[in-house]
NUVOLO-208647 format. One line per field, with one value per residue: residue number from 1; x, y, z of N, C-alpha, C in turn. Coordinates in steps of 0.2 Angstrom, whole numbers. Example, Ala and Ser with C-alpha at 12.3 -4.5 7.8 and 13.67 -1.06 7.14 Angstrom:
<atoms>
resi: c(1,2)
n_u: c(66,64)
n_v: c(-28,-11)
n_w: c(39,35)
ca_u: c(62,68)
ca_v: c(-22,-5)
ca_w: c(39,36)
c_u: c(66,64)
c_v: c(-16,0)
c_w: c(39,39)
</atoms>
This chain:
<atoms>
resi: c(1,2,3,4,5,6,7,8,9,10,11,12,13,14,15,16,17,18,19,20,21,22,23,24,25,26,27,28,29,30,31,32,33,34,35,36,37,38,39,40,41,42,43,44,45,46,47,48,49,50,51,52,53,54,55,56,57,58,59,60,61,62,63,64,65,66,67,68,69,70,71,72,73,74,75,76,77,78,79,80,81,82,83,84,85,86,87,88,89,90,91,92,93,94,95,96,97,98,99,100,101,102,103,104,105,106,107,108,109,110,111,112,113,114,115,116,117,118,119,120,121,122,123,124,125,126,127,128,129,130,131,132,133,134,135,136,137,138,139,140,141,142,143,144,145,146,147,148,149,150,151,152,153,154,155,156,157,158,159,160,161,162,163,164,165,166,167,168,169,170,171,172,173,174,175,176,177,178,179,180,181,182,183,184,185,186,187,188,189,190,191,192,193,194,195,196,197,198,199,200,201,202,203,204,205,206,207,208,209,210,211,212,213,214,215,216,217,218,219,220,221,222,223,224,225,226,227,228,229,230,231,232,233,234,235,236,237,238,239,240,241,242,243,244,245,246,247,248,249,250,251,252,253,254,255,256,257,258,259,260,261,262,263,264,265,266,267,268,269,270,271,272,273,274,275,276,277,278,279,280,281,282,283,284,285,286,287,288,289,290,291,292,293,294,295,296,297,298,299,300,301,302,303,304,305,306,307,308,309,310,311,312,313,314,315,316,317,318,319,320,321,322,323,324,325,326,327,328,329,330,331,332,333,334,335,336,337,338,339,340,341,342,343,344,345,346,347,348,349,350,351,352,353,354,355,356,357,358,359,360,361,362,363,364,365,366,367,368,369,370,371,372,373,374,375,376,377,378,379,380,381,382,383,384,385,386,387,388,389,390,391,392,393,394)
n_u: c(-10,-19,-15,-12,-13,-8,-4,1,13,16,14,5,12,10,5,-8,-15,-25,-28,-22,-25,-21,-11,2,-6,-17,-32,-37,-48,-52,-41,-26,-15,1,9,18,27,29,39,41,53,67,76,71,61,58,47,48,45,37,30,40,34,27,34,35,23,23,34,29,19,27,34,25,25,38,54,61,75,77,75,82,83,79,68,68,57,55,60,53,47,36,37,50,53,55,66,80,78,74,84,94,89,88,101,112,106,103,100,90,88,84,96,95,87,96,105,96,92,104,106,95,96,109,117,127,123,120,119,112,110,97,90,78,71,81,83,81,83,75,73,61,55,56,61,57,62,56,60,53,53,49,36,30,42,59,66,58,52,45,41,40,33,36,32,20,13,11,11,20,19,22,19,10,-7,-13,-23,-29,-34,-40,-43,-51,-52,-42,-42,-48,-60,-68,-74,-82,-88,-81,-67,-64,-67,-59,-47,-47,-47,-34,-26,-29,-24,-10,-4,-8,0,9,4,7,19,14,6,16,23,14,12,25,26,16,22,33,27,21,11,-3,-10,-13,-12,-2,-2,7,-1,-17,-29,-27,-27,-36,-47,-50,-38,-35,-45,-41,-30,-35,-43,-33,-27,-38,-39,-27,-27,-35,-49,-66,-82,-99,-97,-97,-89,-93,-83,-81,-79,-86,-90,-101,-111,-114,-106,-109,-123,-122,-115,-125,-134,-127,-125,-138,-140,-130,-136,-147,-143,-140,-129,-119,-119,-110,-109,-97,-91,-78,-74,-81,-78,-64,-49,-42,-53,-60,-51,-52,-65,-63,-56,-64,-71,-76,-76,-72,-78,-73,-76,-74,-75,-69,-55,-45,-41,-38,-40,-50,-43,-44,-47,-34,-26,-32,-29,-15,-13,-19,-11,1,-3,-7,-19,-23,-32,-44,-57,-58,-68,-72,-78,-85,-88,-88,-84,-81,-71,-64,-54,-52,-56,-48,-35,-36,-37,-25,-16,-20,-18,-4,0,-3,-16,-31,-42,-58,-63,-73,-80,-88,-92,-99,-105,-106,-122,-130,-143,-160,-159,-146,-144,-150,-142,-131,-136,-137,-124,-119,-126,-120,-107,-108,-112,-101,-91,-97,-98,-85)
n_v: c(-261,-246,-233,-216,-201,-185,-174,-174,-187,-186,-193,-199,-209,-214,-220,-228,-227,-235,-239,-231,-221,-212,-197,-191,-188,-182,-185,-196,-202,-206,-211,-209,-203,-206,-196,-197,-192,-195,-190,-190,-187,-180,-182,-193,-190,-192,-186,-184,-198,-212,-217,-229,-243,-244,-244,-255,-254,-241,-243,-253,-246,-237,-246,-250,-240,-236,-244,-244,-242,-232,-220,-204,-193,-189,-179,-172,-165,-164,-169,-177,-193,-199,-195,-196,-209,-220,-217,-221,-235,-234,-226,-236,-246,-239,-235,-224,-211,-193,-183,-171,-157,-146,-136,-138,-149,-159,-160,-165,-177,-184,-186,-193,-205,-210,-212,-210,-200,-195,-179,-164,-147,-135,-118,-105,-100,-107,-117,-132,-140,-153,-157,-155,-149,-138,-138,-128,-122,-118,-113,-117,-114,-120,-123,-137,-140,-135,-139,-139,-138,-132,-139,-134,-135,-127,-127,-135,-128,-133,-136,-144,-145,-152,-154,-143,-138,-150,-165,-177,-190,-205,-213,-220,-211,-198,-185,-168,-164,-175,-180,-171,-160,-165,-165,-151,-150,-159,-153,-141,-146,-152,-141,-134,-142,-144,-134,-122,-115,-109,-98,-84,-86,-93,-83,-74,-83,-86,-74,-71,-81,-77,-65,-70,-73,-85,-95,-106,-120,-133,-142,-153,-160,-168,-176,-184,-178,-172,-155,-151,-145,-132,-125,-113,-112,-118,-111,-98,-102,-105,-92,-85,-93,-91,-77,-76,-76,-76,-83,-80,-88,-98,-108,-121,-129,-143,-153,-165,-171,-176,-171,-157,-147,-149,-146,-132,-129,-132,-123,-111,-112,-110,-96,-91,-94,-87,-74,-74,-81,-93,-107,-121,-136,-145,-159,-165,-179,-185,-180,-179,-171,-165,-163,-154,-143,-141,-136,-124,-116,-107,-101,-87,-86,-95,-105,-112,-125,-133,-146,-146,-155,-162,-150,-143,-141,-153,-168,-170,-158,-152,-159,-155,-141,-142,-147,-138,-126,-128,-126,-113,-104,-89,-74,-77,-76,-81,-88,-93,-106,-116,-130,-135,-144,-144,-136,-124,-122,-126,-116,-106,-112,-114,-101,-96,-103,-100,-86,-85,-90,-80,-79,-71,-68,-67,-56,-59,-73,-89,-99,-112,-120,-137,-144,-135,-123,-118,-104,-102,-108,-99,-88,-93,-94,-80,-77,-83,-75,-63,-65,-69,-56,-49,-55,-56,-43,-38)
n_w: c(-84,-85,-95,-90,-97,-97,-105,-122,-122,-109,-94,-80,-67,-54,-38,-29,-14,-5,8,18,33,41,42,48,60,55,49,36,28,15,10,-1,-14,-22,-32,-47,-62,-79,-92,-109,-120,-129,-119,-107,-93,-76,-64,-48,-36,-27,-11,-2,-1,-12,-23,-33,-39,-45,-54,-62,-69,-76,-84,-93,-102,-106,-106,-91,-90,-99,-94,-92,-83,-66,-57,-41,-32,-18,-2,7,12,7,-6,-11,-7,-15,-23,-22,-26,-39,-45,-44,-52,-65,-67,-69,-68,-70,-56,-52,-41,-28,-19,-5,-6,-11,0,9,3,2,16,20,13,12,1,-14,-27,-44,-44,-48,-44,-43,-44,-42,-57,-65,-79,-89,-103,-112,-125,-136,-126,-111,-95,-81,-65,-49,-33,-18,-3,13,9,8,16,19,7,-3,-20,-36,-52,-69,-85,-99,-112,-112,-102,-90,-73,-60,-44,-33,-16,-15,-18,-17,-12,-1,-7,-13,-28,-42,-53,-61,-63,-58,-63,-64,-53,-45,-32,-21,-22,-19,-6,0,-4,3,17,16,14,26,36,33,26,31,41,33,27,24,16,6,-1,-5,-14,-24,-29,-34,-44,-53,-57,-64,-75,-79,-88,-84,-88,-82,-67,-59,-44,-30,-22,-24,-35,-52,-58,-71,-78,-73,-67,-61,-52,-40,-37,-34,-23,-14,-12,-6,6,11,13,23,22,27,32,39,50,65,77,89,99,109,124,136,152,162,155,158,152,139,139,141,129,119,123,121,107,103,105,96,84,85,83,69,65,56,63,71,80,88,95,103,105,95,83,72,76,65,56,63,62,48,47,54,45,37,47,57,71,86,99,113,124,140,153,170,175,186,190,178,160,150,144,130,125,128,119,107,107,107,94,86,89,82,69,68,66,62,64,69,82,98,111,128,138,151,163,181,196,213,211,200,184,171,161,165,162,148,143,147,139,126,126,129,117,109,102,98,111,118,131,139,148,152,166,174,189,193,188,175,179,174,174,172,160,152,153,146,133,131,132,120,111,113,110,96,91,93,85,72,69,66)
ca_u: c(-12,-22,-11,-15,-9,-10,-3,4,19,17,10,5,14,11,2,-14,-15,-32,-29,-20,-31,-18,-6,5,-11,-22,-36,-38,-53,-52,-34,-22,-11,8,9,24,25,34,39,45,56,74,78,65,61,53,46,46,43,32,32,44,31,23,39,33,17,26,38,24,16,33,36,19,26,45,59,63,82,78,75,88,83,74,68,65,54,54,63,49,48,31,39,57,54,57,71,86,77,73,91,98,86,89,108,115,102,104,95,89,84,87,102,93,85,102,107,91,92,110,106,90,97,116,119,129,119,122,115,113,106,94,87,72,73,85,80,84,80,75,72,56,52,61,59,59,62,55,61,47,55,43,29,30,48,64,69,52,52,40,44,36,35,34,28,14,9,10,15,21,21,23,14,5,-13,-15,-28,-28,-40,-38,-49,-50,-51,-35,-43,-53,-67,-71,-76,-87,-86,-77,-60,-62,-68,-52,-41,-47,-44,-27,-23,-29,-20,-3,-1,-10,5,13,-1,11,23,10,4,22,25,9,13,31,25,13,27,37,23,20,4,-4,-16,-14,-8,-1,1,10,-6,-24,-31,-24,-32,-36,-52,-49,-33,-36,-50,-38,-26,-40,-45,-27,-26,-43,-38,-21,-28,-40,-56,-70,-89,-102,-97,-94,-89,-93,-79,-81,-80,-91,-90,-107,-117,-115,-103,-113,-129,-120,-113,-131,-138,-123,-127,-145,-138,-127,-140,-152,-140,-139,-122,-119,-115,-109,-107,-92,-89,-71,-73,-85,-75,-57,-46,-41,-59,-62,-47,-55,-71,-60,-53,-68,-74,-73,-75,-72,-80,-70,-79,-71,-76,-63,-53,-38,-39,-37,-44,-51,-37,-46,-46,-27,-24,-34,-26,-8,-13,-20,-5,6,-6,-7,-24,-24,-38,-50,-58,-59,-72,-71,-84,-84,-91,-83,-87,-79,-66,-63,-48,-52,-57,-42,-30,-37,-36,-18,-13,-21,-15,3,2,-5,-22,-36,-47,-63,-62,-79,-80,-93,-90,-104,-103,-111,-127,-133,-150,-163,-157,-139,-144,-152,-135,-127,-139,-135,-117,-118,-128,-115,-101,-110,-112,-94,-88,-100,-97,-78)
ca_v: c(-255,-241,-227,-210,-196,-178,-171,-179,-189,-184,-198,-201,-215,-214,-226,-226,-230,-236,-241,-227,-217,-206,-194,-187,-186,-179,-191,-196,-208,-207,-213,-204,-206,-203,-195,-196,-190,-197,-185,-193,-182,-183,-185,-195,-187,-194,-181,-187,-205,-214,-220,-235,-249,-243,-244,-259,-251,-236,-246,-256,-240,-234,-251,-250,-235,-237,-248,-239,-240,-227,-214,-200,-188,-189,-173,-173,-159,-164,-175,-181,-200,-201,-193,-199,-216,-225,-214,-226,-241,-232,-225,-242,-249,-236,-235,-218,-205,-186,-182,-163,-155,-140,-137,-141,-156,-163,-162,-169,-184,-188,-188,-198,-212,-212,-214,-206,-200,-190,-174,-157,-143,-129,-113,-102,-97,-111,-121,-138,-142,-160,-159,-150,-145,-136,-138,-122,-123,-113,-115,-115,-116,-120,-125,-136,-141,-130,-141,-140,-134,-133,-140,-131,-137,-121,-128,-138,-124,-138,-135,-149,-141,-157,-154,-138,-139,-157,-167,-184,-193,-211,-213,-222,-205,-195,-178,-165,-163,-182,-182,-166,-156,-168,-163,-145,-151,-162,-148,-137,-150,-153,-134,-132,-147,-145,-128,-116,-111,-105,-94,-78,-88,-95,-77,-72,-87,-86,-67,-72,-85,-73,-60,-73,-73,-92,-97,-112,-124,-139,-142,-160,-160,-174,-180,-183,-177,-167,-150,-150,-141,-125,-124,-106,-113,-120,-105,-93,-104,-104,-85,-84,-96,-88,-70,-77,-74,-80,-83,-79,-95,-99,-115,-122,-135,-144,-160,-165,-177,-178,-167,-150,-143,-150,-142,-126,-128,-132,-116,-106,-113,-106,-89,-89,-95,-82,-68,-75,-84,-100,-110,-128,-139,-150,-163,-167,-186,-187,-177,-179,-164,-163,-161,-148,-138,-140,-132,-118,-113,-102,-98,-81,-86,-102,-105,-118,-127,-139,-147,-146,-162,-162,-143,-140,-143,-160,-170,-170,-151,-151,-162,-151,-135,-143,-148,-131,-122,-129,-124,-106,-101,-82,-70,-80,-74,-87,-87,-99,-108,-123,-132,-137,-146,-140,-131,-123,-122,-127,-110,-102,-115,-113,-94,-95,-107,-96,-80,-86,-92,-74,-79,-66,-71,-63,-55,-62,-81,-92,-105,-114,-126,-143,-144,-128,-123,-114,-97,-102,-109,-92,-84,-96,-91,-73,-77,-85,-69,-57,-67,-68,-49,-46,-58,-54,-35,-37)
ca_w: c(-81,-90,-96,-89,-101,-95,-111,-126,-120,-102,-90,-72,-66,-47,-35,-26,-7,-4,14,23,36,45,39,54,65,51,47,28,27,8,7,-4,-20,-22,-39,-50,-68,-84,-98,-114,-125,-131,-113,-103,-86,-71,-59,-41,-35,-23,-5,-4,-2,-18,-29,-39,-43,-50,-59,-67,-73,-81,-89,-98,-107,-108,-102,-86,-91,-104,-90,-91,-78,-61,-53,-35,-30,-11,1,11,10,2,-13,-12,-4,-21,-27,-22,-30,-46,-47,-45,-58,-71,-69,-66,-70,-67,-51,-51,-35,-25,-15,1,-8,-11,7,13,0,5,23,21,9,13,-6,-19,-34,-49,-42,-51,-40,-47,-40,-45,-64,-69,-84,-91,-110,-113,-131,-138,-120,-107,-88,-77,-58,-44,-26,-14,3,18,6,16,19,16,1,-8,-26,-41,-59,-74,-91,-102,-118,-110,-97,-84,-66,-55,-38,-27,-11,-16,-22,-17,-8,1,-10,-17,-33,-49,-57,-60,-64,-53,-66,-65,-46,-42,-27,-16,-23,-16,1,2,-5,9,23,15,16,33,41,31,23,34,45,28,23,21,11,0,-4,-8,-19,-29,-32,-37,-50,-57,-59,-69,-82,-81,-89,-81,-90,-79,-61,-56,-37,-28,-19,-26,-42,-56,-59,-78,-81,-71,-62,-57,-46,-34,-35,-31,-16,-9,-11,-1,12,14,15,29,21,31,32,45,53,72,79,96,100,116,127,142,157,164,151,159,147,133,140,140,122,115,124,117,100,101,105,90,78,86,80,62,63,53,69,71,86,87,100,102,104,90,77,72,77,58,53,66,59,42,49,56,39,35,52,60,78,89,106,116,130,143,160,173,177,189,190,172,155,149,140,123,123,128,113,101,107,105,87,83,90,76,63,69,63,64,61,73,89,103,117,132,143,154,169,186,202,218,210,193,182,164,157,166,158,141,142,148,134,120,127,128,110,105,99,101,115,120,138,143,149,156,170,178,194,193,182,174,180,169,173,170,153,149,153,141,127,130,131,113,107,113,106,89,89,93,80,66,68,64)
c_u: c(-14,-17,-15,-11,-12,-9,1,11,21,12,10,7,15,7,-4,-14,-22,-33,-27,-25,-28,-12,-3,-1,-17,-26,-38,-42,-54,-46,-31,-19,-4,9,16,22,31,34,44,47,63,78,72,66,56,53,44,45,38,34,35,40,27,28,37,27,19,30,34,21,21,34,31,20,33,49,62,71,83,77,81,89,78,74,65,63,54,56,59,48,42,32,45,58,57,63,77,85,77,80,95,95,88,97,111,112,104,99,95,85,87,93,100,90,91,105,103,91,98,110,101,92,104,119,121,125,122,118,117,108,103,91,82,75,77,81,84,80,81,73,67,53,58,58,62,58,60,55,55,48,50,36,30,37,53,67,64,53,47,44,39,38,32,30,21,10,7,14,14,23,22,17,9,-1,-15,-21,-26,-34,-38,-45,-46,-49,-44,-36,-49,-60,-71,-74,-81,-84,-82,-70,-59,-63,-61,-46,-41,-45,-37,-23,-23,-25,-12,0,-3,-5,9,9,3,15,20,8,10,24,20,11,20,30,21,17,31,33,22,13,3,-11,-18,-10,-8,2,4,5,-13,-25,-28,-29,-31,-41,-51,-44,-33,-41,-46,-33,-29,-42,-39,-26,-32,-41,-32,-22,-33,-47,-61,-78,-92,-103,-94,-95,-90,-90,-79,-80,-84,-89,-97,-113,-117,-112,-107,-120,-128,-118,-120,-135,-134,-125,-133,-144,-135,-131,-145,-149,-138,-132,-124,-115,-115,-106,-103,-89,-82,-70,-77,-83,-67,-54,-44,-47,-62,-58,-49,-61,-69,-58,-57,-72,-71,-72,-76,-73,-77,-73,-76,-74,-69,-61,-46,-36,-37,-42,-44,-45,-38,-45,-38,-24,-26,-30,-18,-8,-14,-15,0,4,-7,-13,-26,-30,-45,-51,-61,-63,-71,-77,-82,-88,-86,-87,-85,-74,-65,-56,-47,-52,-50,-36,-30,-35,-28,-14,-14,-18,-7,5,-1,-11,-27,-41,-52,-62,-67,-78,-86,-91,-96,-103,-109,-116,-130,-141,-153,-161,-150,-139,-146,-146,-131,-130,-137,-128,-115,-120,-123,-109,-102,-110,-105,-90,-90,-99,-90,-77)
c_v: c(-250,-235,-221,-204,-189,-174,-176,-181,-187,-189,-198,-208,-217,-220,-223,-230,-230,-236,-236,-222,-212,-204,-189,-184,-182,-185,-191,-202,-210,-210,-208,-207,-202,-202,-194,-196,-192,-193,-188,-188,-185,-185,-186,-193,-190,-189,-184,-195,-206,-216,-227,-241,-249,-243,-248,-257,-245,-239,-250,-251,-238,-239,-252,-245,-235,-241,-243,-237,-234,-220,-210,-196,-190,-182,-174,-166,-158,-170,-179,-188,-202,-199,-195,-206,-221,-223,-219,-232,-239,-230,-231,-246,-246,-236,-229,-212,-199,-185,-174,-162,-149,-141,-140,-148,-161,-165,-166,-176,-188,-190,-194,-205,-214,-215,-209,-206,-194,-183,-167,-152,-137,-124,-110,-99,-102,-115,-127,-140,-150,-162,-153,-146,-143,-136,-131,-124,-117,-115,-112,-117,-115,-121,-133,-138,-136,-132,-140,-135,-136,-135,-138,-133,-132,-123,-131,-134,-129,-137,-141,-147,-145,-156,-148,-140,-146,-159,-175,-187,-199,-212,-216,-217,-202,-187,-175,-165,-170,-184,-177,-162,-159,-166,-156,-146,-154,-158,-144,-140,-151,-146,-133,-136,-147,-138,-122,-112,-107,-100,-87,-80,-90,-88,-74,-76,-87,-79,-68,-76,-81,-68,-63,-74,-80,-93,-104,-115,-130,-139,-150,-160,-167,-179,-179,-182,-171,-162,-148,-145,-134,-125,-118,-107,-114,-114,-100,-95,-103,-97,-83,-87,-93,-81,-70,-75,-79,-79,-81,-85,-95,-106,-116,-129,-137,-152,-159,-171,-180,-174,-160,-146,-144,-146,-135,-124,-128,-125,-110,-106,-109,-99,-87,-89,-89,-75,-69,-78,-91,-104,-118,-131,-145,-153,-166,-175,-189,-184,-177,-172,-161,-160,-155,-142,-136,-135,-125,-113,-107,-99,-92,-81,-93,-101,-112,-119,-134,-140,-147,-153,-160,-154,-140,-142,-150,-162,-169,-162,-149,-153,-158,-145,-136,-144,-142,-126,-122,-126,-116,-103,-94,-80,-73,-76,-80,-84,-94,-100,-115,-124,-135,-140,-141,-135,-130,-124,-123,-121,-106,-105,-114,-106,-93,-98,-102,-89,-80,-87,-86,-75,-74,-70,-66,-62,-59,-70,-83,-98,-106,-120,-131,-143,-137,-128,-119,-107,-97,-103,-103,-88,-87,-94,-84,-73,-78,-79,-64,-59,-67,-61,-46,-49,-56,-47,-34,-38)
c_w: c(-86,-90,-94,-92,-99,-101,-116,-124,-113,-98,-83,-71,-58,-44,-30,-19,-4,4,20,26,40,42,44,58,62,48,39,27,20,5,4,-10,-19,-30,-41,-58,-73,-90,-103,-119,-127,-125,-109,-96,-82,-65,-53,-41,-30,-16,-6,-5,-9,-24,-35,-43,-48,-56,-64,-72,-78,-86,-94,-103,-110,-104,-97,-87,-95,-100,-89,-85,-73,-58,-47,-32,-22,-8,5,8,6,-5,-15,-10,-9,-25,-27,-26,-37,-49,-49,-51,-65,-73,-65,-69,-67,-62,-50,-45,-33,-21,-8,0,-8,-5,10,10,2,12,24,18,9,6,-10,-25,-38,-49,-47,-47,-44,-42,-45,-52,-68,-74,-86,-98,-110,-120,-134,-132,-116,-100,-85,-70,-54,-37,-22,-6,8,15,4,19,16,9,-5,-14,-31,-48,-64,-81,-96,-108,-117,-105,-91,-78,-62,-49,-32,-22,-11,-20,-22,-13,-6,-1,-15,-21,-39,-54,-56,-61,-60,-56,-67,-58,-43,-37,-21,-16,-19,-8,4,1,1,15,22,17,23,38,39,30,27,38,40,24,20,16,5,-4,-8,-14,-25,-33,-36,-44,-55,-61,-64,-75,-84,-82,-87,-84,-86,-73,-59,-49,-36,-24,-23,-33,-45,-58,-67,-81,-80,-66,-58,-51,-39,-32,-32,-24,-11,-8,-6,6,15,16,21,28,24,30,38,49,60,74,87,97,107,118,133,146,158,161,153,154,140,133,138,132,118,116,120,110,98,101,99,84,79,83,73,60,60,59,68,78,85,93,99,101,98,83,78,73,70,55,56,63,52,43,50,50,37,40,55,67,80,96,108,123,133,150,163,176,180,189,184,166,154,144,132,121,123,121,107,101,105,97,83,83,84,70,62,65,65,61,64,80,93,109,121,137,146,161,174,192,208,217,202,190,174,160,158,162,151,139,142,142,127,120,126,120,105,101,102,105,118,128,142,143,153,159,174,183,193,187,181,175,174,168,170,162,149,148,147,134,126,129,123,109,107,109,98,87,88,86,73,64,66,57)
</atoms>
């Protein structure tokens, strides 16, 4: 196996999952990686492990560098099994290494693996000398689990923040400057589908790290590529996303039964474009919900359209709203439209759902019976224009 060296004596020893396509309902068509890092010093340190089925791949990479029995310390930044899944195996292989984690991390690891380990718990600001280097720890609760923490190597200006700043992207390359713009696209999708609900906490944590005076030359996340050339690029992006910065972008997210709602959606799109919006049409059965959430990240407004089925919204719209609810994308204005046969219900149900969850919903709505005629399609165009004026003026 080829050695991947981040800094002198610091190696990537993770695993590449080329085949995974789903992560908790979030589509990852490019696969992912489970990143672990080996630090050689007077005390040899392994930072995080990999998902259990990839233990031997990680062990093989470690063995190319040192005998695994020479590992003295394992740092567990996060309990989730894609990062701790090989912990029990590597602990057994090494012998009795010191396992450093947060207090909540210790409780989580004990509950997950039902195994006694040589734990040492740390909190923000604690340090651990390993020779010519010193590890500093920063607790990061709810980024994105209560136990999450960052490990920082002072002398190398290297931050290992586990699930922060990652991407689900399997690649032969290990550094972001080797792959072009795809890394930022995947980083944005990762943020939108995993970390968006924690936006206020992210702003506080970045501010806290800055106040600690921690210079950062490289960021090694637990998924995807390592930020080597310009780590501040992803930090700035996280700040922008967490502050809710948007573009002149409006999405039309819809599903259709016999084409009526789709005709409305296309007419509304014309109205949006006519008012200068960067508009995009997204059919729910043609676009994965996690890709739509990614598109929402920098959108200012979202129009939701559904036909009525059984006096309510279409099942795909219900699925999408349930998924969106958990991610809490604030700072968006929502508009509603739909079609119906002998009785409505879709628009009413969507409004009730969004209102209950305290999303901002435009008071106007558009509902058309059966197939929209030319006059009704003109109304749909005007509906789009009005929504664009409202959204783009804010």
